[in-house]
VMD Tcl script that draws the C-alpha trace (Angstrom):
set ca {
  {171.19 -135.07 97.85}
  {171.39 -134.36 101.57}
  {174.70 -132.65 100.90}
  {172.96 -130.84 98.64}
  {170.22 -130.01 101.16}
  {172.74 -129.30 104.08}
  {174.66 -127.27 101.78}
  {171.75 -125.14 100.89}
  {170.52 -124.63 104.31}
  {173.84 -123.63 105.37}
  {174.35 -120.76 102.50}
  {170.46 -119.89 103.64}
  {171.26 -118.99 106.75}
  {174.45 -117.36 105.72}
  {172.52 -115.14 103.41}
  {171.00 -113.29 106.24}
  {173.24 -113.18 108.52}
  {174.86 -110.85 105.46}
  {172.05 -108.92 105.91}
  {172.02 -106.15 107.43}
  {168.75 -103.54 108.90}
  {167.60 -100.89 107.72}
  {167.98 -97.58 109.99}
  {166.59 -93.99 110.11}
  {168.58 -91.42 112.35}
  {170.85 -94.58 113.68}
  {167.38 -96.40 115.21}
  {166.96 -99.55 113.07}
  {163.63 -99.83 111.57}
  {162.52 -103.02 113.32}
  {163.74 -101.56 116.45}
  {161.08 -98.89 116.08}
  {158.25 -98.97 119.05}
  {156.47 -95.87 117.87}
  {152.72 -96.06 117.30}
  {152.24 -93.94 114.33}
  {154.70 -92.80 111.73}
  {154.76 -90.71 108.64}
  {156.58 -90.98 105.45}
  {157.20 -88.64 102.59}
  {159.39 -88.92 99.45}
  {161.88 -87.08 98.31}
  {163.31 -87.54 94.55}
  {166.41 -85.15 93.78}
  {166.28 -83.22 90.61}
  {166.58 -84.94 87.09}
  {166.83 -88.39 88.79}
  {164.99 -91.40 89.07}
  {165.74 -92.61 92.46}
  {162.82 -92.59 95.44}
  {164.31 -91.87 98.65}
  {161.81 -91.72 101.64}
  {161.74 -89.74 104.77}
  {160.69 -91.18 107.68}
  {159.89 -89.42 110.69}
  {158.76 -91.24 114.23}
  {158.91 -88.70 116.58}
  {162.91 -87.73 116.80}
  {164.53 -84.65 116.40}
  {165.45 -83.49 112.77}
  {167.78 -81.41 112.52}
  {168.64 -82.03 108.62}
  {166.18 -83.95 106.81}
  {168.72 -85.37 104.63}
  {170.75 -86.72 107.67}
  {168.07 -87.22 110.15}
  {165.14 -88.66 108.65}
  {165.84 -90.70 105.20}
  {165.67 -94.55 105.58}
  {169.44 -95.80 105.27}
  {170.82 -99.21 104.29}
  {173.46 -101.20 106.68}
  {175.83 -99.40 105.08}
  {174.86 -96.05 106.00}
  {173.92 -95.08 102.21}
  {170.55 -93.92 101.40}
  {168.12 -96.89 100.81}
  {166.48 -96.37 97.22}
  {163.20 -97.43 96.34}
  {161.08 -97.88 93.12}
  {158.04 -95.57 94.46}
  {156.17 -95.06 97.78}
  {154.22 -98.20 96.83}
  {157.78 -99.79 97.00}
  {158.57 -98.29 100.72}
  {154.64 -98.82 102.11}
  {155.42 -102.90 101.25}
  {159.05 -102.81 103.35}
  {157.12 -101.51 106.11}
  {154.22 -103.59 106.41}
  {156.87 -106.01 106.86}
  {157.76 -103.82 109.78}
  {154.28 -103.89 111.32}
  {153.41 -100.71 109.62}
  {149.84 -99.91 107.78}
  {148.53 -97.25 105.94}
  {146.51 -95.04 108.25}
  {146.10 -91.46 106.41}
  {147.32 -89.53 103.43}
  {147.40 -86.01 102.75}
  {149.07 -82.91 101.28}
  {151.25 -80.13 102.94}
  {151.54 -77.12 100.74}
  {155.37 -75.69 101.26}
  {154.95 -72.90 98.49}
  {151.82 -72.18 96.29}
  {152.93 -74.49 93.39}
  {154.77 -77.50 95.58}
  {152.96 -79.68 98.10}
  {154.57 -82.82 99.70}
  {152.51 -85.91 100.18}
  {152.59 -87.61 103.67}
  {151.57 -90.97 104.49}
  {150.76 -91.85 108.04}
  {151.15 -95.50 108.88}
  {150.47 -96.74 112.29}
  {151.84 -100.00 113.60}
  {149.20 -103.37 113.45}
}
mol new
graphics top color blue
foreach p $ca { graphics top sphere $p radius 0.5 }
foreach p [lrange $ca 0 end-1] q [lrange $ca 1 end] { graphics top cylinder $p $q radius 0.2 }
display resetview
């Protein structure tokens, strides 16, 4: 029984060691010091995947490369919904502060979510 417990503890530690951090523009989400961040969802055409653009004050030259949340391997991190992302960011100390729409065209409006660090 002790061996099983020790093996489980070692396996758990190794799994946390292998876990990689999410990043935006090369900055780990756990290292963000900004009191406010802004997120919006990005859905490719004919696709169910949801990607999240996160702004914390960085210079954005191309939203798809500089602002999308990426996994530890540098690939765009997929979310189930914007709420899935909000729940994930809660773990980094952010909570929803304000939500609004920003119109790009007469028919399109981006939903913007402002989060505040607790």
